[in-house]
N, C-alpha and C positions, 0 to 999 in steps of 0.2 A: 501416526499424529489424524486427529479429527477431520475428518473432511467435511468443510463447511457447506460447500455447497449441496451434495448428494445429502447431506442430513434431513432436507427439508423434502424428501421424495414420496411421503408417507399417502399424501392423497394420489400421485399421480399415477394412471394408468401403467400395467406393464407393459403397454403397447407402444410407449414413447418412446422415442431414442433422444442421446442426450448430443448438443453441440458441445465447443470445448468451452462455453461459459456453465457451463452445467444445467442447463436448459434446456427440455425437450423442444425438439424440432416441432411435434406435432400439434395443430393447434386445436384446441377445445379440450385440454387438462386441465387439473388444477393441482394445487399445493395448499397444505395447511400452513399457515403462518407461525413459525415459530416464538412469535411475539403476544400475539391476540387469539391464534387457535383458528382464526377463520379461514374458508375456502378463499386462494386466489385464482385468478383465471391465471395462468402463466404468460399468455400475450401481453396482459396488462401489468407483470412484475418487470419483463424483458424491455417495456415502453419506458418502466420507470426505472430504468438503469438500479433493477434489483430492489427497487423500494416498496414495502408494501402499502396497498393504496388505502387498507385500513387503516392503519394502525402507525405508521410511517417507518414502521422495523427496515432497520439497513442490512441486508445481507451483502455480504464481501460482492466485488466488483472485479472483474478481470483487466487486466492492465491495461489491455485494447479500448477496451469500451470508455474505462475513466478517460484516455486519452482523448477520445472521441467527444465525452461529457463535456469536457474542459477547455478543448482547443477548438478557435472558429473551425470551420469546415475547411478541407484542403490545406492548409498550412503547415501541419506538422511534419517535418523531417525526419525520420525514426537514422541513427548513428550506431555506428557499432553494432549493430546486429549480430554479425558474424561471431562476434566473440565469445566461446565454449572453453568450460574448465576442461583439464588433463588429468584430474581424478592425480592433484598431486601427491599426496601420500598412499596410493594404491589401495585404497580403504574398501575392506570387504564389501561385497554388494553395491559400493556406490555408483559405478556404473551402472549397474541396471537401475538404481534408482532414478537416474539422471535421463536416460532414455525414456524413461515410463514419465516421466514430469514433463521432458519434452515431445512425447505423443499427447501427453496429457492438454498441455495449456499450446501446445505452438511455438513453443519460444525456447531459446535456447539456452536461458539462464532466467530467473527470475525478476529482472527488472527491463523496460521498456524506457531507451534516454533518446531523446533530440532536441529540436528546436520548434516552436512554432508560435501562432498569435494565439492572445485571451484578448477578447476584446480590442482587437488592433495592437496590441501591445505584443512585440517580440520577448519571448522569451526563452531561457532553457527549460525542458522539465525531463523529470525523471519521473518513473512510476513503479512501484512495487507489485507484483504479483502474488497474493498468498498460494496460489494452486502450487507453484513450483515449490516443491520439498517448505511447503509451512513460508514460505516467504523467506526464507532463511539467507543470511548474508554469508555469502563466499567469498572466493578471491574474483570473479566475475562481476558478481553485483558491487563489490566495493570500488574495485577499476571501473565500472560506467558511472559509478558515482561521482567518482573522481575527475574524471571525462568531463562528463555532464558540466561540473562547478566549473574545469578549465574553461570550458568553452561559452560561458554565462562571463565569466573573466576576461578571457581573450577578446569576445565581441561587445563585452560592455551591457549586458541587458540584463533583466531580473532572472530571479533561478526560482523556480518552483521542483520541490520534491513531495513525493505523495508514499509515506510508509505504510507498509502491511507486511510486520513479519515476525515472527515468533523466534530468532534471536540468531545470535551464529552459526554457521553452518560445521558441524560436530564433524564432520566427513572430511573436513581440509584443515582441523585444529590450529595452529599457529598460524597457516595463510590465514584464514578465518579472522582469529581474533586481531588481527593487524592491521584489516580494513579499518577497524574505528578511528588508530592513529591517520591511515592514510587520509579518511574522507576528513578528520578535522582539520588536518593541515590544510587541507586544497580548501577548504573554507574560509579558514584564517587569511590565506592569501586574496578569495574574493572580495571579504572584507572590504579590502583598500579599494575595491573601483568605487565603492558610496553606493553601489546598485542594489536592490531587497533582494532578501530570499524568504521566503513564505514556506513553513513547512507544514503539510496536510497531513494528520494523523486519523488513521482510519483501525478499522477493528481487524486485528488487534496488531498494537505493535510493542514489541517487547524486546529483551534482550541489549545485546549492542549495538542495535538501531536507535532503540531511543537514548542509550548512551552517550549516542555521537551526533550523527548528522541531524536526527531527527528532532531536537532539543537546543538545537544551538542558531535559529533562525532569529530573523528581526520581529517576525510574525508567525506564531504557533495556532493552527484551526485545527478543529475536530469535529469527526462526525456526530453525530447524537449517539451515546451509548457505546462509542470505540470503547474498547479496555486499552489502559495503557499503561504500562511499567516496566519495570527491569526483570526480577525476579517474580515466578507464578506467587499467587498468594498463600499456598500452602507452606510453600519452601519459607516463606518472610513468617509466616505463624510458628514452623518448627523453628528455627533459629533465634528470633525472638521472644519465642513463649509469650505472645501477648494476640489476644483476639483483636481482629484488624477490625476498624468502622466501619459499616454498610457501603458498599459503593465505591471501595478504595480506590478500587482502580480504576475505574470510569474514568471519560472524558469532563463528566460534571462535576467529579469530585477533585479533579486536577484544574479547573476552571476557577473553582472555588478559592483554590490556595494558591494563583497565581503561576502555575505551571504551563497551562493553555491560555491563549487569549479569550478565543472564541469559540461557539458550540456553530458549527452553520449543516444547515439539512445539505443534503449532498443534491437534489434537484438545487438550491440555490448556491450552491458552489462558485458556478463561473461567476456568476453576477458579481460573487462578492470578492471574488480574488480581481475582477476587472478594477471595482472599484479601489481594492488596496492600491493596485497599480498605478492608478489615475492620483493617487494621493502623494505616493512614494516615489513615483517617477518622472 
């Protein structure tokens, strides 16, 4: 699977060592932006939460940095950190993939969840991390989403879920596919609380995540240029034998056709969520 963070290493000096976020620790190194092709000082890129200072291209952002960006300082309390999959199908090579992903991301699985505050509003928050096997939704990701929804329902607080996923985790077979039903049922119960659910779509959001909790919210916002869909464009074209429109699976295309409510710049996301929570709460 394509490594979206290390992909931009073209301009980085070979002497730089990388942090868990994929950004070198050494100050004074540069990288070439995928969007505008200009050189970016890595320290500036990190300071802007992986947004290019020249063209505003949005790179993937680790879940822990996303939590820091969105929540008020010192308010986030992580839950269910210790949950780990036990390789239910004994899929060949899966245990090794899990161990590699854990070392790379510093997470036990592909989602960070807990409670915190956004502009003084208490929220239940779940954030996916694409570094962990492409943000794929396995049994633990689905379980943590469902538990976060249940916490929001029990404490009667708003719910925010930030999605970044390539789809279902094939290594877990039916256990992975059932997470769509589980999370959807949890959300249907949460809706009885009359508290708002805001879904944030980041690049990329695909597969079972799109088909379940990512698109069943009161408000759906997306980062600029985020790719959103179910199947990949090539698969759709081969199946329908039709040429797809330009930008078919971008957040902007989805907004213009009613699937996404708003496009919000990453650095403006917290402020936008604060206003939404103020109106809806």
